[in-house]
C-alpha positions as CSV (number, residue, x, y, z in Angstrom):
1,P,-137.4,-12.2,-107.4
2,T,-135.6,-15.2,-108.8
3,S,-132.1,-13.8,-109.8
4,P,-130.7,-10.7,-107.8
5,F,-127.0,-11.9,-108.7
6,L,-127.6,-12.2,-112.3
7,D,-129.8,-9.0,-112.4
8,G,-126.8,-7.2,-110.7
9,L,-124.4,-8.5,-113.3
10,A,-126.8,-7.3,-116.2
11,K,-127.0,-3.8,-114.6
12,K,-123.2,-3.6,-114.3
13,G,-122.5,-5.0,-117.8
14,V,-124.0,-6.0,-121.2
15,R,-127.4,-7.7,-121.4
16,F,-128.4,-9.1,-124.9
17,E,-132.1,-8.8,-125.4
18,H,-132.4,-11.1,-127.9
19,A,-130.0,-14.0,-127.6
20,R,-130.8,-17.3,-129.4
21,S,-129.8,-20.9,-129.0
22,P,-129.6,-23.1,-132.3
23,S,-131.0,-25.9,-130.6
24,P,-133.6,-26.6,-127.8
25,W,-131.8,-29.5,-126.0
26,T,-128.4,-29.6,-124.3
27,L,-126.0,-31.6,-126.6
28,P,-126.0,-29.8,-129.8
29,A,-126.5,-26.5,-128.0
30,H,-123.4,-26.9,-125.7
31,T,-121.3,-28.2,-128.7
32,T,-122.0,-24.9,-130.5
33,M,-121.1,-22.8,-127.3
34,M,-117.6,-24.5,-127.3
35,T,-117.0,-24.5,-130.9
36,G,-118.7,-21.4,-132.3
37,Q,-120.3,-23.7,-134.9
38,L,-124.0,-24.5,-135.6
39,P,-125.2,-27.7,-135.6
40,T,-125.2,-27.6,-139.3
41,T,-121.5,-27.5,-139.2
42,H,-120.6,-29.7,-136.1
43,Y,-123.4,-32.4,-136.8
44,V,-123.6,-33.3,-133.1
45,V,-127.5,-33.5,-133.1
46,E,-128.3,-37.1,-131.7
47,D,-127.1,-38.3,-128.4
48,D,-125.0,-41.3,-130.0
49,L,-122.7,-38.6,-131.7
50,R,-120.0,-36.5,-130.3
51,L,-117.4,-33.8,-131.5
52,A,-114.4,-35.3,-133.0
53,D,-111.2,-34.8,-131.0
54,T,-109.5,-33.1,-133.9
55,E,-112.1,-30.2,-133.6
56,P,-110.8,-27.4,-131.7
57,V,-112.8,-26.1,-128.7
58,I,-112.4,-22.9,-126.8
59,A,-110.8,-24.4,-123.7
60,D,-108.2,-25.8,-126.0
61,L,-107.4,-22.4,-127.4
62,L,-107.4,-20.9,-124.0
63,R,-105.1,-23.4,-122.4
64,A,-102.6,-23.2,-125.3
65,R,-102.6,-19.3,-124.5
66,G,-101.5,-19.9,-121.0
67,Y,-104.7,-20.2,-119.2
68,A,-105.5,-22.4,-116.3
69,T,-108.6,-24.1,-117.1
70,G,-111.2,-25.8,-115.0
71,A,-114.8,-27.1,-115.3
72,A,-117.6,-28.7,-113.2
73,V,-120.7,-29.9,-115.0
74,G,-124.0,-31.4,-113.8
75,T,-125.3,-33.7,-116.3
76,L,-124.5,-36.3,-119.0
77,F,-124.7,-34.4,-122.1
78,V,-121.8,-32.1,-121.1
79,S,-119.5,-35.0,-119.5
80,R,-116.6,-36.8,-120.5
81,M,-118.8,-39.2,-122.6
82,Y,-119.2,-36.5,-125.2
83,G,-115.7,-35.1,-124.9
84,F,-116.2,-31.8,-122.9
85,H,-113.2,-32.4,-120.7
86,R,-111.1,-31.5,-123.4
87,G,-108.8,-28.5,-122.8
88,F,-109.5,-28.6,-119.2
89,V,-106.7,-29.2,-116.7
90,H,-109.4,-29.7,-114.2
91,F,-112.7,-31.3,-115.1
92,E,-115.4,-32.7,-112.7
93,D,-118.4,-34.6,-114.0
94,F,-118.9,-36.5,-110.6
95,G,-119.0,-39.7,-112.3
96,I,-122.2,-38.9,-114.4
97,H,-120.3,-40.1,-117.7
98,G,-120.9,-43.6,-116.6
99,K,-124.6,-43.3,-116.6
100,K,-126.6,-44.7,-119.4
101,Q,-129.6,-42.0,-119.2
102,N,-129.2,-38.3,-118.7
103,L,-131.6,-38.0,-115.6
104,A,-130.2,-41.2,-113.9
105,G,-127.0,-38.9,-112.9
106,K,-127.1,-35.2,-112.1
107,T,-125.5,-33.1,-109.6
108,D,-126.5,-30.1,-107.8
109,T,-125.2,-26.7,-108.1
110,A,-123.9,-26.3,-104.6
111,A,-121.4,-29.4,-105.4
112,I,-120.4,-27.8,-108.7
113,V,-119.6,-24.4,-107.0
114,D,-117.7,-26.3,-104.3
115,D,-115.5,-28.2,-106.6
116,L,-114.7,-24.9,-108.7
117,A,-114.1,-22.9,-105.6
118,S,-111.6,-25.5,-104.5
119,Y,-109.9,-25.4,-107.9
120,V,-109.7,-21.6,-107.7
121,E,-107.7,-21.7,-104.3
122,K,-105.3,-24.4,-106.1
123,A,-104.9,-22.8,-109.6
124,P,-101.5,-21.0,-110.3
125,K,-101.8,-17.4,-109.2
126,D,-99.7,-15.9,-111.9
127,R,-101.9,-17.5,-114.6
128,P,-105.2,-16.2,-116.1
129,L,-108.2,-18.6,-115.3
130,F,-110.8,-19.8,-117.4
131,L,-114.0,-21.6,-115.7
132,F,-116.7,-23.5,-117.2
133,L,-119.7,-23.9,-114.8
134,H,-122.6,-26.0,-115.9
135,T,-125.8,-26.4,-113.7
136,Y,-128.7,-28.6,-114.0
137,D,-131.2,-27.5,-111.5
138,A,-133.4,-25.4,-113.6
139,H,-134.0,-28.7,-115.5
140,Y,-136.9,-31.0,-114.7
141,E,-137.3,-32.0,-111.8
142,Y,-136.8,-28.5,-110.7
143,D,-136.2,-29.8,-107.2
144,P,-133.9,-27.4,-105.3
145,P,-133.0,-27.9,-101.6
146,E,-134.8,-26.0,-98.8
147,P,-135.3,-23.2,-98.1
148,Y,-135.6,-22.7,-102.0
149,A,-138.1,-25.6,-102.4
150,S,-140.9,-23.6,-100.6
151,K,-139.6,-20.1,-101.4
152,F,-142.5,-19.4,-103.9
153,D,-144.8,-22.1,-103.6
154,R,-145.5,-25.3,-101.5
155,P,-142.6,-27.8,-101.7
156,P,-143.0,-30.8,-103.8
157,N,-144.9,-34.0,-102.6
158,E,-145.8,-37.6,-104.0
159,T,-148.8,-36.1,-105.5
160,D,-146.9,-34.2,-108.2
161,P,-146.6,-35.9,-111.5
162,S,-143.5,-37.3,-112.8
163,Y,-142.3,-35.9,-116.0
164,R,-143.3,-38.5,-118.9
165,A,-142.8,-37.0,-122.4
166,Y,-143.5,-33.8,-124.3
167,N,-146.0,-35.4,-126.6
168,F,-147.7,-37.0,-123.7
169,Y,-148.7,-33.5,-122.2
170,K,-149.8,-32.3,-125.4
171,K,-152.6,-34.9,-125.2
172,N,-152.7,-34.7,-121.2
173,P,-152.0,-31.3,-120.3
174,L,-151.3,-30.4,-116.6
175,D,-154.3,-28.9,-114.7
176,P,-153.7,-25.1,-114.0
177,A,-152.8,-25.6,-110.2
178,Q,-150.1,-28.2,-111.1
179,L,-148.8,-26.0,-113.7
180,T,-148.6,-23.1,-111.5
181,H,-146.7,-25.3,-109.0
182,Q,-144.2,-26.5,-111.6
183,I,-143.7,-22.9,-112.7
184,A,-143.0,-21.8,-109.1
185,Q,-140.5,-24.8,-108.8
186,Y,-138.8,-23.7,-112.0
187,D,-138.4,-20.3,-110.4
188,E,-137.1,-21.7,-107.1
189,S,-134.5,-23.5,-109.0
190,I,-133.4,-20.5,-110.7
191,A,-133.2,-18.7,-107.2
192,Y,-131.0,-21.5,-105.9
193,I,-128.6,-21.3,-108.9
194,D,-128.5,-17.4,-108.6
195,D,-127.4,-17.8,-104.9
196,Q,-124.6,-20.4,-105.8
197,L,-123.3,-18.3,-108.5
198,A,-122.9,-15.4,-106.2
199,R,-121.1,-17.9,-103.7
200,L,-118.7,-18.6,-106.6
201,D,-118.1,-15.0,-107.4
202,A,-117.3,-14.3,-103.8
203,A,-114.7,-17.2,-103.9
204,L,-113.2,-15.7,-106.9
205,T,-112.9,-12.4,-105.2
206,R,-111.5,-13.6,-102.3
207,A,-108.7,-15.3,-104.4
208,G,-107.9,-11.9,-105.9
209,R,-109.3,-12.6,-109.4
210,K,-110.9,-10.0,-111.4
211,V,-114.0,-11.7,-112.9
212,R,-115.5,-11.3,-116.2
213,W,-118.7,-13.1,-116.3
214,V,-120.4,-14.7,-119.5
215,V,-123.8,-16.1,-118.2
216,T,-126.2,-17.8,-120.8
217,A,-128.4,-21.1,-121.2
218,D,-128.4,-24.0,-123.9
219,H,-132.2,-23.5,-124.2
220,G,-135.5,-22.5,-122.4
221,E,-138.2,-24.4,-121.2
222,E,-142.0,-24.8,-122.4
223,L,-144.4,-24.3,-119.4
224,G,-147.8,-24.3,-121.1
225,E,-147.4,-21.8,-123.9
226,R,-148.1,-24.3,-126.7
227,G,-150.1,-26.7,-124.5
228,S,-147.2,-28.9,-123.3
229,W,-144.4,-29.1,-121.0
230,G,-140.7,-29.5,-121.6
231,H,-138.0,-28.9,-124.3
232,G,-136.3,-30.5,-127.3
233,H,-139.4,-30.5,-129.6
234,T,-140.1,-27.1,-130.9
235,L,-138.3,-24.1,-132.2
236,Y,-140.6,-21.5,-130.7
237,A,-139.2,-18.6,-128.6
238,E,-139.7,-20.1,-125.1
239,Q,-137.2,-22.9,-126.0
240,L,-134.8,-20.9,-128.1
241,R,-134.5,-17.4,-126.8
242,I,-132.2,-17.6,-123.9
243,P,-130.3,-15.2,-121.7
244,L,-126.9,-13.8,-122.3
245,I,-125.1,-11.4,-120.0
246,M,-121.3,-10.4,-120.2
247,S,-120.2,-8.4,-117.2
248,G,-116.8,-7.4,-115.7
249,P,-113.8,-5.2,-116.2
250,G,-113.2,-3.7,-119.2
251,L,-116.9,-4.1,-120.4
252,P,-119.5,-1.3,-120.5
253,S,-122.0,-0.9,-117.8
254,G,-125.8,-1.0,-118.0
255,K,-125.9,-1.6,-121.9
256,V,-128.5,-3.3,-123.5
257,I,-128.0,-4.8,-127.1
258,E,-131.3,-5.2,-128.9
259,E,-130.0,-6.8,-132.2
260,P,-130.3,-10.7,-132.3
261,V,-127.1,-12.7,-131.4
262,G,-126.6,-16.4,-131.0
263,T,-124.6,-18.8,-128.7
264,Q,-122.4,-19.5,-131.7
265,D,-120.9,-15.9,-130.9
266,I,-119.6,-16.9,-127.4
267,A,-116.4,-19.0,-128.4
268,V,-115.5,-16.4,-130.9
269,T,-115.9,-13.5,-128.5
270,L,-113.9,-15.3,-125.6
271,A,-111.2,-15.9,-128.2
272,S,-111.0,-12.4,-129.2
273,W,-110.6,-11.3,-125.6
274,T,-107.3,-13.1,-125.5
275,G,-105.9,-11.6,-128.8
276,T,-107.1,-13.6,-131.6
277,T,-110.1,-15.6,-132.9
278,E,-107.6,-18.0,-135.0
279,G,-107.6,-21.5,-133.8
280,L,-111.4,-22.1,-133.9
281,R,-112.2,-24.1,-137.2
282,K,-114.9,-22.6,-139.4
283,P,-116.8,-20.9,-136.6
284,D,-120.5,-19.8,-137.6
285,G,-120.3,-17.0,-135.0
286,I,-118.8,-13.6,-134.9
287,D,-116.8,-11.5,-132.4
288,L,-119.2,-9.5,-130.5
289,T,-116.5,-7.3,-128.8
290,P,-116.5,-4.4,-131.3
291,Y,-120.4,-3.9,-130.6
292,L,-120.2,-4.0,-126.8
293,S,-118.6,-0.6,-126.5
294,D,-119.5,1.1,-129.9
295,E,-123.0,2.3,-130.8
296,K,-123.0,0.6,-134.1
297,P,-125.6,-2.3,-134.3
298,V,-124.6,-5.8,-134.5
299,P,-125.1,-6.7,-138.1
300,A,-128.4,-8.5,-139.0
301,R,-127.8,-12.2,-139.9
302,P,-130.0,-15.2,-140.5
303,F,-130.1,-17.7,-137.6
304,L,-130.6,-21.3,-138.2
305,A,-132.1,-23.8,-135.7
306,E,-132.9,-27.5,-135.6
307,T,-134.1,-30.5,-133.7
308,S,-134.3,-34.1,-134.3
309,R,-135.0,-35.1,-130.5
310,H,-137.2,-38.1,-129.9
311,R,-138.9,-38.4,-133.2
312,S,-139.3,-34.5,-133.7
313,M,-137.8,-33.2,-137.0
314,L,-137.6,-29.5,-137.4
315,I,-135.4,-27.1,-139.0
316,G,-135.9,-23.3,-138.5
317,L,-134.8,-19.9,-139.9
318,Y,-135.1,-16.6,-138.0
319,E,-134.3,-13.3,-139.9
320,N,-135.5,-9.7,-139.7
321,G,-138.1,-10.5,-136.9
322,Q,-139.7,-13.3,-138.7
323,R,-139.4,-17.1,-138.3
324,L,-140.0,-20.0,-140.7
325,D,-140.1,-23.4,-139.3
326,W,-140.2,-26.6,-141.5
327,N,-141.6,-29.7,-139.8
């Protein structure tokens, strides 16, 4: 029972059974979410690159249309260093943008929710509100606070291995007991995030906001399925197939969409909810709004994916239930 709040959103809204990310790591995947462009269009595929300031992002668009905009993020790859503050009146990255390595600075979800709940109280009541919330607790080290740290398993201790590298664990896989423990910690982290999202939802309701949620992820996590541990290095389903829920006023209740969609569709769909998708430059995604209520299926499309992370170099194509990867 990891996610009762998110399960409730899915039951009251639209759940996409087969949502895909175009990248198995954070920076290119989030750039796609914000622009509607695939990595083959935006080119932000290495951690020494960032989106040009001239490229429009969804927060720019919504701010120009009268929205109050606020964001709080938990890690380097969605910080000011990579331009993710653009379009946000309020943007909090907790100083992480000054860190040289991603895991050297991260912020837990409770602090992120506290920050955005405070912004909600101060945001103009006569304007619609767009919030971007990025959490990092379901990323290694999967180390939530108590009581979550012992919710499904023993709490972490000094005998647990520190994560080293994806290729290391291909040659030195975790023993079954340790892998089971890591999976339990991953689930505990999800449970912690779920409760914090419920807390933010309550804060928005107290502020008199009607809330429409879009919940997704930038990538998944490999936990032994291919003989290793982590992400960023393959294009298999455990790293690219991600959750996507849209739930709230004006959306259907209890609908499940089976056809594949991608995170490149999110910015285009958000823009359409404000009246027009114009303003996004060369989006690769489509507006999902017409398919949320109608019975017509989402059109079949090819889905591209790639990674060049840490000496991996793969491109992939998914279409009609088949996948081709080129290493």
